[in-house]
NUDOKE-801733 format. One record per residue: residue number from 1; x, y, z of N, C-alpha, C, CB in turn. Coordinates in Angstrom, 3 decimals, padded with zeros to 6 digits. Glycine has a CB too. Layout:
residues N
<lumlum mike="NUM" n_x="X" n_y="Y" n_z="Z" ca_x="X" ca_y="Y" ca_z="Z" c_x="X" c_y="Y" c_z="Z" cb_x="X" cb_y="Y" cb_z="Z"/>
...
***
This chain:
residues 117
<lumlum mike="1" n_x="038.436" n_y="-015.631" n_z="017.734" ca_x="039.218" ca_y="-014.656" ca_z="018.457" c_x="038.270" c_y="-013.679" c_z="019.155" cb_x="040.189" cb_y="-013.912" cb_z="017.506"/>
<lumlum mike="2" n_x="038.490" n_y="-013.458" n_z="020.458" ca_x="037.609" ca_y="-012.578" ca_z="021.206" c_x="038.050" c_y="-011.128" c_z="021.056" cb_x="037.579" cb_y="-012.979" cb_z="022.683"/>
<lumlum mike="3" n_x="037.086" n_y="-010.259" n_z="021.090" ca_x="037.356" ca_y="-008.838" ca_z="020.952" c_x="037.800" c_y="-008.277" c_z="022.303" cb_x="036.106" cb_y="-008.085" cb_z="020.422"/>
<lumlum mike="4" n_x="038.900" n_y="-007.560" n_z="022.310" ca_x="039.415" ca_y="-006.954" ca_z="023.533" c_x="038.568" c_y="-005.737" c_z="023.884" cb_x="040.908" cb_y="-006.559" cb_z="023.375"/>
<lumlum mike="5" n_x="038.103" n_y="-005.673" n_z="025.118" ca_x="037.275" ca_y="-004.561" ca_z="025.544" c_x="038.106" c_y="-003.558" c_z="026.336" cb_x="036.092" cb_y="-005.059" cb_z="026.379"/>
<lumlum mike="6" n_x="037.901" n_y="-002.267" n_z="026.108" ca_x="038.606" ca_y="-001.269" ca_z="026.918" c_x="038.165" c_y="-001.391" c_z="028.368" cb_x="038.345" cb_y="000.167" cb_z="026.387"/>
<lumlum mike="7" n_x="039.087" n_y="-001.227" n_z="029.271" ca_x="038.756" ca_y="-001.388" ca_z="030.684" c_x="039.088" c_y="-000.123" c_z="031.462" cb_x="039.503" cb_y="-002.588" cb_z="031.279"/>
<lumlum mike="8" n_x="038.443" n_y="000.023" n_z="032.594" ca_x="038.718" ca_y="001.112" ca_z="033.526" c_x="039.125" c_y="000.506" c_z="034.853" cb_x="037.482" cb_y="002.049" cb_z="033.694"/>
<lumlum mike="9" n_x="039.829" n_y="001.277" n_z="035.653" ca_x="040.255" ca_y="000.818" ca_z="036.978" c_x="039.086" c_y="000.916" c_z="037.953" cb_x="041.466" cb_y="001.649" cb_z="037.491"/>
<lumlum mike="10" n_x="038.928" n_y="-000.102" n_z="038.755" ca_x="037.827" ca_y="-000.150" ca_z="039.715" c_x="038.006" c_y="000.861" c_z="040.844" cb_x="037.702" cb_y="-001.547" cb_z="040.293"/>
<lumlum mike="11" n_x="039.259" n_y="001.246" n_z="041.144" ca_x="039.550" ca_y="002.132" ca_z="042.275" c_x="038.766" c_y="003.446" c_z="042.194" cb_x="041.046" cb_y="002.427" cb_z="042.333"/>
<lumlum mike="12" n_x="038.555" n_y="003.928" n_z="040.988" ca_x="037.851" ca_y="005.200" ca_z="040.799" c_x="036.387" c_y="005.112" c_z="041.227" cb_x="037.936" cb_y="005.633" cb_z="039.339"/>
<lumlum mike="13" n_x="035.828" n_y="003.915" n_z="041.184" ca_x="034.401" ca_y="003.751" ca_z="041.432" c_x="034.080" c_y="003.148" c_z="042.798" cb_x="033.807" cb_y="002.894" cb_z="040.363"/>
<lumlum mike="14" n_x="035.091" n_y="002.769" n_z="043.537" ca_x="034.878" ca_y="002.227" ca_z="044.885" c_x="035.749" c_y="002.991" c_z="045.874" cb_x="035.198" cb_y="000.699" cb_z="044.935"/>
<lumlum mike="15" n_x="035.601" n_y="004.295" n_z="045.886" ca_x="036.425" ca_y="005.154" ca_z="046.714" c_x="035.580" c_y="005.984" c_z="047.667" cb_x="037.275" cb_y="006.060" cb_z="045.848"/>
<lumlum mike="16" n_x="036.196" n_y="006.432" n_z="048.731" ca_x="035.521" ca_y="007.331" ca_z="049.663" c_x="036.072" c_y="008.750" c_z="049.552" cb_x="035.669" cb_y="006.819" cb_z="051.101"/>
<lumlum mike="17" n_x="036.926" n_y="008.996" n_z="048.573" ca_x="037.586" ca_y="010.296" ca_z="048.443" c_x="036.823" c_y="011.315" c_z="047.603" cb_x="038.931" cb_y="010.102" cb_z="047.854"/>
<lumlum mike="18" n_x="035.886" n_y="010.887" n_z="046.780" ca_x="035.185" ca_y="011.793" ca_z="045.882" c_x="033.819" c_y="012.123" c_z="046.467" cb_x="035.044" cb_y="011.176" cb_z="044.470"/>
<lumlum mike="19" n_x="033.659" n_y="013.342" n_z="046.971" ca_x="032.424" ca_y="013.747" ca_z="047.645" c_x="031.192" c_y="013.675" c_z="046.769" cb_x="032.568" cb_y="015.131" cb_z="048.158"/>
<lumlum mike="20" n_x="031.284" n_y="014.153" n_z="045.529" ca_x="030.129" ca_y="014.115" ca_z="044.625" c_x="029.723" c_y="012.684" c_z="044.322" cb_x="030.439" cb_y="014.858" cb_z="043.323"/>
<lumlum mike="21" n_x="030.701" n_y="011.829" n_z="044.121" ca_x="030.418" ca_y="010.427" ca_z="043.824" c_x="029.789" c_y="009.741" c_z="045.031" cb_x="031.702" cb_y="009.694" cb_z="043.403"/>
<lumlum mike="22" n_x="030.282" n_y="010.044" n_z="046.232" ca_x="029.693" ca_y="009.468" ca_z="047.452" c_x="028.237" c_y="009.896" c_z="047.602" cb_x="030.500" cb_y="009.891" cb_z="048.699"/>
<lumlum mike="23" n_x="027.968" n_y="011.142" n_z="047.283" ca_x="026.589" ca_y="011.630" ca_z="047.358" c_x="025.696" c_y="010.873" c_z="046.382" cb_x="026.533" cb_y="013.140" cb_z="047.066"/>
<lumlum mike="24" n_x="026.211" n_y="010.661" n_z="045.174" ca_x="025.457" ca_y="009.899" ca_z="044.178" c_x="025.211" c_y="008.467" c_z="044.668" cb_x="026.211" cb_y="009.883" cb_z="042.826"/>
<lumlum mike="25" n_x="026.265" n_y="007.834" n_z="045.201" ca_x="026.117" ca_y="006.462" ca_z="045.691" c_x="025.147" c_y="006.371" c_z="046.863" cb_x="027.469" cb_y="005.907" cb_z="046.104"/>
<lumlum mike="26" n_x="025.148" n_y="007.380" n_z="047.713" ca_x="024.238" ca_y="007.341" ca_z="048.864" c_x="022.776" c_y="007.409" c_z="048.414" cb_x="024.547" cb_y="008.501" cb_z="049.831"/>
<lumlum mike="27" n_x="022.522" n_y="008.061" n_z="047.264" ca_x="021.150" ca_y="008.160" ca_z="046.759" c_x="020.766" c_y="006.978" c_z="045.872" cb_x="020.977" cb_y="009.451" cb_z="045.984"/>
<lumlum mike="28" n_x="021.689" n_y="006.521" n_z="045.016" ca_x="021.333" ca_y="005.560" ca_z="043.973" c_x="022.196" c_y="004.301" c_z="043.945" cb_x="021.413" cb_y="006.225" cb_z="042.651"/>
<lumlum mike="29" n_x="023.183" n_y="004.214" n_z="044.812" ca_x="024.186" ca_y="003.183" ca_z="044.643" c_x="023.996" c_y="001.883" c_z="045.396" cb_x="025.440" cb_y="003.722" cb_z="045.014"/>
<lumlum mike="30" n_x="022.984" n_y="001.757" n_z="046.211" ca_x="022.859" ca_y="000.542" ca_z="047.007" c_x="022.698" c_y="-000.701" c_z="046.133" cb_x="021.680" cb_y="000.661" cb_z="047.955"/>
<lumlum mike="31" n_x="021.864" n_y="-000.651" n_z="045.141" ca_x="021.672" ca_y="-001.795" ca_z="044.249" c_x="022.959" c_y="-002.113" c_z="043.505" cb_x="020.537" cb_y="-001.521" cb_z="043.252"/>
<lumlum mike="32" n_x="023.633" n_y="-001.082" n_z="043.031" ca_x="024.913" ca_y="-001.239" ca_z="042.341" c_x="025.919" c_y="-001.962" c_z="043.232" cb_x="025.469" cb_y="000.133" cb_z="041.914"/>
<lumlum mike="33" n_x="026.065" n_y="-001.505" n_z="044.473" ca_x="027.030" ca_y="-002.108" ca_z="045.390" c_x="026.610" c_y="-003.519" c_z="045.812" cb_x="027.200" cb_y="-001.225" cb_z="046.626"/>
<lumlum mike="34" n_x="025.313" n_y="-003.751" n_z="045.987" ca_x="024.836" ca_y="-005.095" ca_z="046.325" c_x="025.160" c_y="-006.082" c_z="045.210" cb_x="023.322" cb_y="-005.078" cb_z="046.591"/>
<lumlum mike="35" n_x="024.944" n_y="-005.667" n_z="043.968" ca_x="025.206" ca_y="-006.537" ca_z="042.827" c_x="026.697" c_y="-006.850" c_z="042.712" cb_x="024.698" cb_y="-005.887" cb_z="041.533"/>
<lumlum mike="36" n_x="027.525" n_y="-005.830" n_z="042.836" ca_x="028.972" ca_y="-006.037" ca_z="042.758" c_x="029.427" c_y="-006.984" c_z="043.864" cb_x="029.724" cb_y="-004.690" cb_z="042.860"/>
<lumlum mike="37" n_x="028.942" n_y="-006.765" n_z="045.070" ca_x="029.335" ca_y="-007.592" ca_z="046.212" c_x="028.917" c_y="-009.049" c_z="046.009" cb_x="028.716" cb_y="-007.041" cb_z="047.505"/>
<lumlum mike="38" n_x="027.693" n_y="-009.262" n_z="045.600" ca_x="027.202" ca_y="-010.621" ca_z="045.367" c_x="028.019" c_y="-011.324" c_z="044.291" cb_x="025.723" cb_y="-010.594" cb_z="044.968"/>
<lumlum mike="39" n_x="028.283" n_y="-010.628" n_z="043.194" ca_x="029.066" ca_y="-011.223" ca_z="042.109" c_x="030.496" c_y="-011.521" c_z="042.533" cb_x="029.073" cb_y="-010.301" cb_z="040.903"/>
<lumlum mike="40" n_x="031.097" n_y="-010.613" n_z="043.285" ca_x="032.474" ca_y="-010.824" ca_z="043.746" c_x="032.572" c_y="-012.014" c_z="044.695" cb_x="033.001" cb_y="-009.565" cb_z="044.438"/>
<lumlum mike="41" n_x="031.647" n_y="-012.097" n_z="045.622" ca_x="031.662" ca_y="-013.211" ca_z="046.581" c_x="031.470" c_y="-014.528" c_z="045.846" cb_x="030.562" cb_y="-013.031" cb_z="047.659"/>
<lumlum mike="42" n_x="030.552" n_y="-014.566" n_z="044.920" ca_x="030.319" ca_y="-015.782" ca_z="044.141" c_x="031.569" c_y="-016.175" c_z="043.350" cb_x="029.129" cb_y="-015.585" cb_z="043.187"/>
<lumlum mike="43" n_x="032.189" n_y="-015.215" n_z="042.696" ca_x="033.408" ca_y="-015.492" ca_z="041.920" c_x="034.543" c_y="-015.939" c_z="042.826" cb_x="033.834" cb_y="-014.251" cb_z="041.123"/>
<lumlum mike="44" n_x="034.629" n_y="-015.363" n_z="044.011" ca_x="035.683" ca_y="-015.733" ca_z="044.958" c_x="035.488" c_y="-017.159" c_z="045.458" cb_x="035.707" cb_y="-014.758" cb_z="046.145"/>
<lumlum mike="45" n_x="034.261" n_y="-017.511" n_z="045.773" ca_x="033.971" ca_y="-018.863" ca_z="046.254" c_x="034.287" c_y="-019.918" c_z="045.200" cb_x="032.509" cb_y="-018.971" cb_z="046.670"/>
<lumlum mike="46" n_x="034.018" n_y="-019.606" n_z="043.944" ca_x="034.245" ca_y="-020.574" ca_z="042.870" c_x="035.631" c_y="-020.438" c_z="042.237" cb_x="033.183" cb_y="-020.415" cb_z="041.803"/>
<lumlum mike="47" n_x="036.426" n_y="-019.535" n_z="042.783" ca_x="037.798" ca_y="-019.295" ca_z="042.304" c_x="037.843" c_y="-018.942" c_z="040.817" cb_x="038.663" cb_y="-020.526" cb_z="042.561"/>
<lumlum mike="48" n_x="036.917" n_y="-018.136" n_z="040.416" ca_x="036.866" ca_y="-017.668" ca_z="039.030" c_x="038.085" c_y="-016.777" c_z="038.778" cb_x="035.526" cb_y="-016.891" cb_z="038.739"/>
<lumlum mike="49" n_x="038.850" n_y="-017.033" n_z="037.709" ca_x="040.114" ca_y="-016.310" ca_z="037.494" c_x="039.947" c_y="-014.802" c_z="037.285" cb_x="040.822" cb_y="-016.889" cb_z="036.304"/>
<lumlum mike="50" n_x="038.831" n_y="-014.381" n_z="036.702" ca_x="038.585" ca_y="-012.950" ca_z="036.530" c_x="037.080" c_y="-012.720" c_z="036.466" cb_x="039.289" cb_y="-012.405" cb_z="035.244"/>
<lumlum mike="51" n_x="036.704" n_y="-011.468" n_z="036.627" ca_x="035.294" ca_y="-011.120" ca_z="036.704" c_x="035.097" c_y="-009.729" c_z="036.111" cb_x="034.782" cb_y="-011.177" cb_z="038.171"/>
<lumlum mike="52" n_x="034.033" n_y="-009.554" n_z="035.359" ca_x="033.641" ca_y="-008.214" ca_z="034.927" c_x="032.837" c_y="-007.617" c_z="036.060" cb_x="032.818" cb_y="-008.238" cb_z="033.576"/>
<lumlum mike="53" n_x="033.435" n_y="-006.658" n_z="036.732" ca_x="032.810" ca_y="-006.057" ca_z="037.905" c_x="031.578" c_y="-005.240" c_z="037.513" cb_x="033.817" cb_y="-005.172" cb_z="038.651"/>
<lumlum mike="54" n_x="031.711" n_y="-004.442" n_z="036.469" ca_x="030.577" ca_y="-003.703" ca_z="035.939" c_x="030.876" c_y="-003.258" c_z="034.512" cb_x="030.248" cb_y="-002.488" cb_z="036.832"/>
<lumlum mike="55" n_x="029.822" n_y="-002.907" n_z="033.812" ca_x="029.943" ca_y="-002.364" ca_z="032.454" c_x="029.193" c_y="-001.031" c_z="032.415" cb_x="029.374" cb_y="-003.374" cb_z="031.372"/>
<lumlum mike="56" n_x="029.551" n_y="-000.214" n_z="031.480" ca_x="028.868" ca_y="001.060" ca_z="031.321" c_x="027.755" c_y="000.917" c_z="030.295" cb_x="029.857" cb_y="002.166" cb_z="030.901"/>
<lumlum mike="57" n_x="026.603" n_y="001.497" n_z="030.579" ca_x="025.485" ca_y="001.449" ca_z="029.644" c_x="025.873" c_y="002.164" c_z="028.358" cb_x="024.214" cb_y="002.087" cb_z="030.262"/>
<lumlum mike="58" n_x="025.400" n_y="001.624" n_z="027.260" ca_x="025.626" ca_y="002.211" ca_z="025.941" c_x="027.111" c_y="002.398" c_z="025.634" cb_x="024.913" cb_y="003.545" cb_z="025.841"/>
<lumlum mike="59" n_x="027.934" n_y="001.479" n_z="026.121" ca_x="029.370" ca_y="001.568" ca_z="025.896" c_x="029.970" c_y="000.170" c_z="025.921" cb_x="030.042" cb_y="002.476" cb_z="026.955"/>
<lumlum mike="60" n_x="031.145" n_y="000.033" n_z="025.376" ca_x="031.836" ca_y="-001.263" ca_z="025.427" c_x="032.863" c_y="-001.288" c_z="026.552" cb_x="032.522" cb_y="-001.565" cb_z="024.082"/>
<lumlum mike="61" n_x="032.952" n_y="-000.202" n_z="027.316" ca_x="033.934" ca_y="-000.112" ca_z="028.388" c_x="033.459" c_y="-000.935" c_z="029.581" cb_x="034.171" cb_y="001.363" cb_z="028.798"/>
<lumlum mike="62" n_x="034.377" n_y="-001.711" n_z="030.148" ca_x="034.070" ca_y="-002.568" ca_z="031.284" c_x="035.118" c_y="-002.366" c_z="032.375" cb_x="034.007" cb_y="-004.052" cb_z="030.853"/>
<lumlum mike="63" n_x="034.822" n_y="-002.902" n_z="033.520" ca_x="035.787" ca_y="-002.952" ca_z="034.613" c_x="035.999" c_y="-004.423" c_z="034.953" cb_x="035.294" cb_y="-002.128" cb_z="035.872"/>
<lumlum mike="64" n_x="037.188" n_y="-004.927" n_z="034.634" ca_x="037.522" ca_y="-006.330" ca_z="034.904" c_x="038.516" c_y="-006.400" c_z="036.046" cb_x="038.097" cb_y="-007.022" cb_z="033.640"/>
<lumlum mike="65" n_x="038.372" n_y="-007.427" n_z="036.871" ca_x="039.294" ca_y="-007.637" ca_z="037.987" c_x="039.749" c_y="-009.090" c_z="037.992" cb_x="038.625" cb_y="-007.264" cb_z="039.344"/>
<lumlum mike="66" n_x="040.912" n_y="-009.318" n_z="038.558" ca_x="041.481" ca_y="-010.661" ca_z="038.657" c_x="041.228" c_y="-011.251" c_z="040.035" cb_x="042.985" cb_y="-010.634" cb_z="038.362"/>
<lumlum mike="67" n_x="041.331" n_y="-012.555" n_z="040.118" ca_x="041.088" ca_y="-013.271" ca_z="041.379" c_x="041.928" c_y="-012.708" c_z="042.520" cb_x="041.385" cb_y="-014.760" cb_z="041.208"/>
<lumlum mike="68" n_x="043.165" n_y="-012.367" n_z="042.240" ca_x="044.061" ca_y="-011.879" ca_z="043.292" c_x="043.565" c_y="-010.585" c_z="043.933" cb_x="045.448" cb_y="-011.663" cb_z="042.726"/>
<lumlum mike="69" n_x="042.676" n_y="-009.866" n_z="043.287" ca_x="042.158" ca_y="-008.595" ca_z="043.802" c_x="040.847" c_y="-008.732" c_z="044.569" cb_x="041.963" cb_y="-007.639" cb_z="042.668"/>
<lumlum mike="70" n_x="040.210" n_y="-009.873" n_z="044.517" ca_x="038.861" ca_y="-010.026" ca_z="045.068" c_x="038.763" c_y="-009.620" c_z="046.545" cb_x="038.409" cb_y="-011.462" cb_z="044.911"/>
<lumlum mike="71" n_x="039.624" n_y="-010.158" n_z="047.380" ca_x="039.533" ca_y="-009.868" ca_z="048.814" c_x="039.769" c_y="-008.394" c_z="049.094" cb_x="040.538" cb_y="-010.713" cb_z="049.595"/>
<lumlum mike="72" n_x="040.751" n_y="-007.809" n_z="048.427" ca_x="041.050" ca_y="-006.393" ca_z="048.620" c_x="039.849" c_y="-005.531" c_z="048.224" cb_x="042.292" cb_y="-005.989" cb_z="047.803"/>
<lumlum mike="73" n_x="039.225" n_y="-005.855" n_z="047.109" ca_x="038.065" ca_y="-005.095" ca_z="046.647" c_x="036.899" c_y="-005.254" c_z="047.619" cb_x="037.649" cb_y="-005.549" cb_z="045.235"/>
<lumlum mike="74" n_x="036.705" n_y="-006.456" n_z="048.131" ca_x="035.632" ca_y="-006.667" ca_z="049.116" c_x="035.859" c_y="-005.823" c_z="050.366" cb_x="035.540" cb_y="-008.155" cb_z="049.499"/>
<lumlum mike="75" n_x="037.114" n_y="-005.706" n_z="050.793" ca_x="037.413" ca_y="-004.850" ca_z="051.950" c_x="037.125" c_y="-003.388" c_z="051.638" cb_x="038.880" cb_y="-005.015" cb_z="052.376"/>
<lumlum mike="76" n_x="037.453" n_y="-002.964" n_z="050.423" ca_x="037.163" ca_y="-001.584" ca_z="050.009" c_x="035.650" c_y="-001.342" c_z="049.962" cb_x="037.795" cb_y="-001.288" cb_z="048.623"/>
<lumlum mike="77" n_x="034.919" n_y="-002.309" n_z="049.448" ca_x="033.460" ca_y="-002.182" ca_z="049.401" c_x="032.896" c_y="-002.088" c_z="050.811" cb_x="032.828" cb_y="-003.375" cb_z="048.650"/>
<lumlum mike="78" n_x="033.423" n_y="-002.884" n_z="051.715" ca_x="032.942" ca_y="-002.854" ca_z="053.090" c_x="033.195" c_y="-001.478" c_z="053.713" cb_x="033.623" cb_y="-003.959" cb_z="053.925"/>
<lumlum mike="79" n_x="034.375" n_y="-000.920" n_z="053.480" ca_x="034.700" ca_y="000.413" ca_z="054.007" c_x="033.757" c_y="001.473" c_z="053.413" cb_x="036.181" cb_y="000.774" cb_z="053.695"/>
<lumlum mike="80" n_x="033.526" n_y="001.386" n_z="052.108" ca_x="032.635" ca_y="002.322" ca_z="051.434" c_x="031.210" c_y="002.196" c_z="051.965" cb_x="032.660" cb_y="002.086" cb_z="049.920"/>
<lumlum mike="81" n_x="030.755" n_y="000.972" n_z="052.144" ca_x="029.389" ca_y="000.745" ca_z="052.629" c_x="029.225" c_y="001.176" c_z="054.085" cb_x="029.015" cb_y="-000.730" cb_z="052.482"/>
<lumlum mike="82" n_x="030.272" n_y="001.065" n_z="054.880" ca_x="030.208" ca_y="001.591" ca_z="056.250" c_x="029.974" c_y="003.101" c_z="056.207" cb_x="031.517" cb_y="001.262" cb_z="057.035"/>
<lumlum mike="83" n_x="030.707" n_y="003.749" n_z="055.351" ca_x="030.589" ca_y="005.211" ca_z="055.227" c_x="029.204" c_y="005.615" c_z="054.733" cb_x="031.663" cb_y="005.759" cb_z="054.272"/>
<lumlum mike="84" n_x="028.645" n_y="004.829" n_z="053.825" ca_x="027.320" ca_y="005.129" ca_z="053.271" c_x="026.179" c_y="004.568" c_z="054.128" cb_x="027.215" cb_y="004.573" cb_z="051.860"/>
<lumlum mike="85" n_x="026.544" n_y="003.823" n_z="055.168" ca_x="025.595" ca_y="003.191" ca_z="056.089" c_x="024.739" c_y="002.132" c_z="055.403" cb_x="024.697" cb_y="004.244" cb_z="056.713"/>
<lumlum mike="86" n_x="025.354" n_y="001.376" n_z="054.497" ca_x="024.714" ca_y="000.217" ca_z="053.866" c_x="025.174" c_y="-001.018" c_z="054.643" cb_x="025.082" cb_y="000.105" cb_z="052.316"/>
<lumlum mike="87" n_x="024.651" n_y="-001.172" n_z="055.840" ca_x="025.157" ca_y="-002.188" ca_z="056.750" c_x="024.828" c_y="-003.610" c_z="056.320" cb_x="024.612" cb_y="-001.948" cb_z="058.114"/>
<lumlum mike="88" n_x="023.782" n_y="-003.788" n_z="055.525" ca_x="023.460" ca_y="-005.134" ca_z="055.041" c_x="024.581" c_y="-005.659" c_z="054.146" cb_x="022.117" cb_y="-005.132" cb_z="054.272"/>
<lumlum mike="89" n_x="025.141" n_y="-004.771" n_z="053.329" ca_x="026.237" ca_y="-005.174" ca_z="052.452" c_x="027.486" c_y="-005.471" c_z="053.277" cb_x="026.531" cb_y="-004.077" cb_z="051.405"/>
<lumlum mike="90" n_x="027.747" n_y="-004.653" n_z="054.283" ca_x="028.876" ca_y="-004.906" ca_z="055.189" c_x="028.734" c_y="-006.287" c_z="055.832" cb_x="028.959" cb_y="-003.806" cb_z="056.285"/>
<lumlum mike="91" n_x="027.522" n_y="-006.602" n_z="056.270" ca_x="027.271" ca_y="-007.905" ca_z="056.886" c_x="027.501" c_y="-009.051" c_z="055.920" cb_x="025.858" cb_y="-007.968" cb_z="057.416"/>
<lumlum mike="92" n_x="027.123" n_y="-008.847" n_z="054.668" ca_x="027.327" ca_y="-009.872" ca_z="053.647" c_x="028.823" c_y="-010.136" c_z="053.446" cb_x="026.671" cb_y="-009.445" cb_z="052.313"/>
<lumlum mike="93" n_x="029.619" n_y="-009.076" n_z="053.402" ca_x="031.070" ca_y="-009.228" ca_z="053.224" c_x="031.691" c_y="-009.881" c_z="054.463" cb_x="031.736" cb_y="-007.850" cb_z="052.951"/>
<lumlum mike="94" n_x="031.289" n_y="-009.441" n_z="055.637" ca_x="031.812" ca_y="-010.040" ca_z="056.872" c_x="031.479" c_y="-011.520" c_z="056.966" cb_x="031.257" cb_y="-009.311" cb_z="058.091"/>
<lumlum mike="95" n_x="030.275" n_y="-011.874" n_z="056.607" ca_x="029.867" ca_y="-013.288" ca_z="056.625" c_x="030.758" c_y="-014.103" c_z="055.695" cb_x="028.377" cb_y="-013.439" cb_z="056.210"/>
<lumlum mike="96" n_x="031.069" n_y="-013.559" n_z="054.520" ca_x="031.948" ca_y="-014.253" ca_z="053.570" c_x="033.347" c_y="-014.437" c_z="054.161" cb_x="032.031" cb_y="-013.470" cb_z="052.239"/>
<lumlum mike="97" n_x="033.903" n_y="-013.381" n_z="054.755" ca_x="035.240" ca_y="-013.481" ca_z="055.337" c_x="035.272" c_y="-014.472" c_z="056.505" cb_x="035.714" cb_y="-012.104" cb_z="055.807"/>
<lumlum mike="98" n_x="034.211" n_y="-014.505" n_z="057.302" ca_x="034.156" ca_y="-015.462" ca_z="058.408" c_x="034.098" c_y="-016.896" c_z="057.895" cb_x="032.946" cb_y="-015.176" cb_z="059.299"/>
<lumlum mike="99" n_x="033.375" n_y="-017.114" n_z="056.798" ca_x="033.316" ca_y="-018.462" ca_z="056.231" c_x="034.682" c_y="-018.877" c_z="055.693" cb_x="032.259" cb_y="-018.535" cb_z="055.114"/>
<lumlum mike="100" n_x="035.435" n_y="-017.917" n_z="055.143" ca_x="036.799" ca_y="-018.214" ca_z="054.678" c_x="037.696" c_y="-018.587" c_z="055.851" cb_x="037.393" cb_y="-017.007" cb_z="053.920"/>
<lumlum mike="101" n_x="037.572" n_y="-017.857" n_z="056.948" ca_x="038.365" ca_y="-018.160" ca_z="058.143" c_x="038.026" c_y="-019.545" c_z="058.677" cb_x="038.128" cb_y="-017.099" cb_z="059.233"/>
<lumlum mike="102" n_x="036.745" n_y="-019.876" n_z="058.665" ca_x="036.308" ca_y="-021.187" ca_z="059.146" c_x="036.897" c_y="-022.299" c_z="058.287" cb_x="034.774" cb_y="-021.276" cb_z="059.151"/>
<lumlum mike="103" n_x="036.887" n_y="-022.108" n_z="056.968" ca_x="037.466" ca_y="-023.103" ca_z="056.064" c_x="038.961" c_y="-023.248" c_z="056.302" cb_x="037.200" cb_y="-022.723" cb_z="054.603"/>
<lumlum mike="104" n_x="039.649" n_y="-022.126" n_z="056.547" ca_x="041.088" ca_y="-022.172" ca_z="056.825" c_x="041.370" c_y="-022.950" c_z="058.107" cb_x="041.662" cb_y="-020.748" cb_z="056.934"/>
<lumlum mike="105" n_x="040.542" n_y="-022.741" n_z="059.129" ca_x="040.722" ca_y="-023.467" ca_z="060.396" c_x="040.513" c_y="-024.964" c_z="060.189" cb_x="039.747" cb_y="-022.938" cb_z="061.473"/>
<lumlum mike="106" n_x="039.480" n_y="-025.317" n_z="059.430" ca_x="039.201" ca_y="-026.730" ca_z="059.184" c_x="040.334" c_y="-027.371" c_z="058.390" cb_x="037.868" cb_y="-026.895" cb_z="058.438"/>
<lumlum mike="107" n_x="040.853" n_y="-026.662" n_z="057.403" ca_x="041.961" ca_y="-027.172" ca_z="056.601" c_x="043.202" c_y="-027.348" c_z="057.471" cb_x="042.259" cb_y="-026.225" cb_z="055.419"/>
<lumlum mike="108" n_x="043.464" n_y="-026.402" n_z="058.356" ca_x="044.610" ca_y="-026.481" ca_z="059.252" c_x="044.489" c_y="-027.683" c_z="060.188" cb_x="044.742" cb_y="-025.188" cb_z="060.064"/>
<lumlum mike="109" n_x="043.294" n_y="-027.897" n_z="060.751" ca_x="043.073" ca_y="-029.055" ca_z="061.633" c_x="043.258" c_y="-030.356" c_z="060.860" cb_x="041.658" cb_y="-029.005" cb_z="062.259"/>
<lumlum mike="110" n_x="042.748" n_y="-030.400" n_z="059.630" ca_x="042.891" ca_y="-031.582" ca_z="058.793" c_x="044.368" c_y="-031.886" c_z="058.538" cb_x="042.146" cb_y="-031.391" cb_z="057.463"/>
<lumlum mike="111" n_x="045.153" n_y="-030.853" n_z="058.242" ca_x="046.580" ca_y="-031.038" ca_z="057.983" c_x="047.294" c_y="-031.524" c_z="059.242" cb_x="047.214" cb_y="-029.727" cb_z="057.481"/>
<lumlum mike="112" n_x="046.910" n_y="-030.998" n_z="060.414" ca_x="047.531" ca_y="-031.428" ca_z="061.669" c_x="047.248" c_y="-032.911" c_z="061.927" cb_x="047.017" cb_y="-030.571" cb_z="062.850"/>
<lumlum mike="113" n_x="046.001" n_y="-033.297" n_z="061.720" ca_x="045.611" ca_y="-034.691" ca_z="061.947" c_x="046.335" c_y="-035.595" c_z="060.949" cb_x="044.068" cb_y="-034.862" cb_z="061.822"/>
<lumlum mike="114" n_x="046.399" n_y="-035.191" n_z="059.721" ca_x="047.042" ca_y="-035.981" ca_z="058.676" c_x="048.540" c_y="-036.143" c_z="058.957" cb_x="046.825" cb_y="-035.325" cb_z="057.301"/>
<lumlum mike="115" n_x="049.181" n_y="-035.066" n_z="059.405" ca_x="050.620" ca_y="-035.120" ca_z="059.685" c_x="050.937" c_y="-035.890" c_z="060.962" cb_x="051.181" cb_y="-033.714" cb_z="059.790"/>
<lumlum mike="116" n_x="049.976" n_y="-035.981" n_z="061.870" ca_x="050.193" ca_y="-036.698" ca_z="063.124" c_x="050.189" c_y="-038.205" c_z="062.924" cb_x="049.134" cb_y="-036.313" cb_z="064.135"/>
<lumlum mike="117" n_x="049.573" n_y="-038.665" n_z="061.856" ca_x="049.463" ca_y="-040.108" ca_z="061.617" c_x="050.736" c_y="-040.696" c_z="061.129" cb_x="048.383" cb_y="-040.401" cb_z="060.637"/>
***
């Protein structure tokens, strides 16, 4: 039996509304946001049902998210990174979304060809 871990909502940590937090992220948060973005994109590509977004040091508290939230969180990260001027992370998220669009187009063309036969 697995031990249930207390969780926190991710919204509090990926927001543009808290000035002090934004200041902290602008100084120290680039690595944090890069890691979250990389992990989210990887989990999204592999359709992982849930992901531990981050954990707190010296604590058992974690932030877990479900697959259905991945795209929304990536959009929030992109908005946050635009504000913080972390454009490399924005580019990483945009590249992921473009690859998803490309796959959707290919799947749509495949379905059209298959249905035409």
